[in-house]
C-alpha positions in Angstrom: -5.8 5.5 16.0 -6.7 9.0 14.8 -8.4 9.4 11.4 -5.5 11.4 9.9 -3.1 8.6 10.8 -5.3 6.0 9.1 -5.6 8.3 6.1 -1.8 8.8 5.8 -1.4 5.0 6.2 -4.0 4.4 3.4 -2.1 6.8 1.1 1.2 5.2 1.9 -0.2 1.7 1.3 -1.6 2.8 -2.0 1.7 3.9 -3.5 2.5 0.4 -4.9 -0.9 0.4 -6.5 -0.4 3.9 -7.8 2.9 2.9 -9.4 1.3 -0.2 -11.0 -1.6 1.9 -12.2 0.7 4.4 -13.9 2.5 1.6 -15.7 -0.9 0.1 -16.6 -2.0 3.5 -18.1 1.2 3.4 -20.1 0.4 0.0 -21.4 -3.2 0.7 -22.2 -2.5 4.1 -23.8 -6.2 5.0 -23.7 -7.9 3.2 -20.9 -11.7 2.9 -21.1 -14.1 3.0 -18.2 -13.9 -0.9 -17.8 -10.2 -0.6 -17.1 -10.7 2.0 -14.4 -13.5 0.0 -12.7 -11.6 -3.3 -12.8 -8.2 -2.1 -11.7 -9.6 0.3 -9.0 -12.1 -2.3 -7.7 -9.5 -5.1 -7.6 -6.8 -3.1 -5.9 -9.2 -1.4 -3.5 -10.7 -4.8 -2.6 -7.3 -6.4 -1.8 -6.2 -3.3 0.2 -9.3 -3.8 2.2 -9.1 -7.6 2.6 -5.4 -7.9 3.6 -5.6 -5.7 6.7 -8.6 -7.7 7.9 -6.8 -11.0 7.4 -3.7 -9.6 9.2 -5.9 -8.4 12.0 -7.6 -11.8 12.5 -4.1 -13.4 12.4 -3.0 -10.9 15.0 -5.9 -11.6 17.3 -4.9 -15.3 17.6 -1.4 -14.3 18.9 -2.1 -11.0 20.7 -2.2 -12.3 24.2 1.3 -13.7 23.8 2.7 -10.4 22.6 1.0 -7.6 24.5 4.3 -6.6 26.3 6.0 -6.2 22.9 3.1 -5.2 20.7 4.3 -1.6 20.0 7.8 -2.8 19.1 6.3 -5.5 16.8 4.0 -2.9 15.1 7.0 -0.6 14.7 9.2 -3.3 13.2 6.5 -4.4 10.7 5.8 -0.9 9.5 9.4 0.0 9.5 10.2 -3.1 7.5 7.5 -2.4 4.9 8.5 1.3 4.7 12.2 0.4 4.5 11.5 -2.0 1.6 9.6 0.8 -0.2 12.5 3.2 0.4 15.0 0.7 -0.9 13.0 0.1 -4.0 12.5 3.8 -4.6 16.2 4.6 -4.2 17.4 2.1 -6.8 19.5 3.8 -9.4 17.4 4.8 -12.4 19.3 2.4 -14.7 18.2 -0.5 -12.5 14.5 0.4 -12.6 11.9 -1.5 -14.5 10.9 1.2 -17.0 9.1 -0.7 -19.7 5.4 -0.9 -20.1 3.7 -4.3 -19.7 3.0 -6.1 -23.0 -0.4 -7.5 -21.9 -3.5 -5.9 -20.5 -2.8 -5.6 -16.8 -6.5 -4.9 -16.0 -7.8 -8.3 -17.2 -7.8 -11.9 -16.0 -5.1 -13.5 -14.0 -2.8 -10.5 -14.4 -5.4 -8.3 -12.5 -5.6 -10.7 -9.5 -1.8 -11.2 -9.3 -1.3 -7.4 -9.3 -4.0 -7.0 -6.7 -2.4 -9.4 -4.3 1.1 -8.2 -5.0 0.3 -4.6 -4.3 -1.5 -5.3 -1.1 0.8 -7.7 0.8 2.2 -4.9 2.9 -1.4 -4.2 4.1 -1.3 -7.7 5.8 1.4 -6.5 8.1 -0.5 -3.4 8.8 -3.6 -5.4 9.8 -1.4 -7.5 12.1 -0.1 -4.3 13.7 -3.7 -3.0 14.3 -4.5 -6.3 16.1 -1.4 -6.0 18.3 -2.3 -2.4 19.1 -6.0 -3.5 19.9 -7.3 -1.1 17.2 -10.6 -2.0 15.5 -10.1 -2.9 11.8 -13.3 -2.5 9.8 -13.4 1.3 9.5 -9.6 1.6 8.8 -9.7 -1.3 6.3 -12.7 0.3 4.5 -10.9 3.6 4.3 -7.7 2.0 3.1 -9.7 0.2 0.3 -11.5 3.3 -0.8 -8.4 5.5 -0.8 -6.5 2.8 -2.8 -9.3 2.5 -5.4 -9.3 6.3 -5.9 -5.5 6.5 -6.1 -5.4 3.6 -8.5 -7.9 5.4 -10.8 -5.8 8.6 -10.6 -2.6 6.6 -11.4 -4.3 5.0 -14.4 -5.4 8.4 -15.7 -1.9 9.9 -15.2 -0.2 6.8 -16.7 -1.5 7.5 -20.2 0.1 10.9 -20.3 3.1 10.3 -18.1 4.3 7.0 -19.7 7.8 8.2 -20.3 8.4 9.5 -16.7 9.4 6.3 -15.0 11.0 8.2 -12.1 7.5 9.2 -10.9 7.0 5.7 -9.6 10.2 6.0 -7.5 9.0 9.3 -6.0 5.6 7.7 -5.1 7.3 4.8 -3.4 9.7 7.1 -1.6 6.9 9.2 -0.2 5.0 6.0 0.8 8.0 4.5 2.5 8.8 7.7 4.5 5.1 7.9 5.5 5.1 4.4 6.9 8.4 5.0 8.8 6.8 8.2 10.3 3.8 6.2 11.4 6.0 3.5 12.9 7.9 6.1 14.9 4.6 7.7 16.0 3.5 4.3 17.4 6.6 4.3 19.7 5.9 7.9 20.7 2.3 7.0 21.6 3.7 4.2 23.8 6.1 6.7 25.5 9.2 5.0 24.3 10.9 8.4 23.7 10.1 9.8 27.2 
């Protein structure tokens, strides 16, 4: 898989973390360096770990699915991207706009948010295994990009706390990017020829 595709995938997968980081910046008002390190490290770690877990899961079932692998990868990425689009296109009145009341960058909250924002990366790892693509380099890139985007989201959150619609635009862009990557997988397997 080309580097630019993995980079786009990393950015798309990081949009949930970005949205949570913006909300966290809102809650913290003035995040200190500990908040940046904890939130970025946790989100980046889980965005690295989940594709690796998905990849190993995919290896165990790959031989049974080689004839359908590109369709399965397309379906998984389209499903994740579609869910992100559905969430992004909710009417503004239905959006969760309030800032969390507790510190999101501490304790159990931090781990729950880390897992919750990275579950879609599990499906991506499974897709990589089905496409027989090595995982370590892409997973590391996904983790680093997520950590950087999380730090940016936390920084922006303190000044953009009242612009809840920003989270929707980030999710919309992430969903569209995942759908484009899913269609590109079919193109690479000559489905459209």
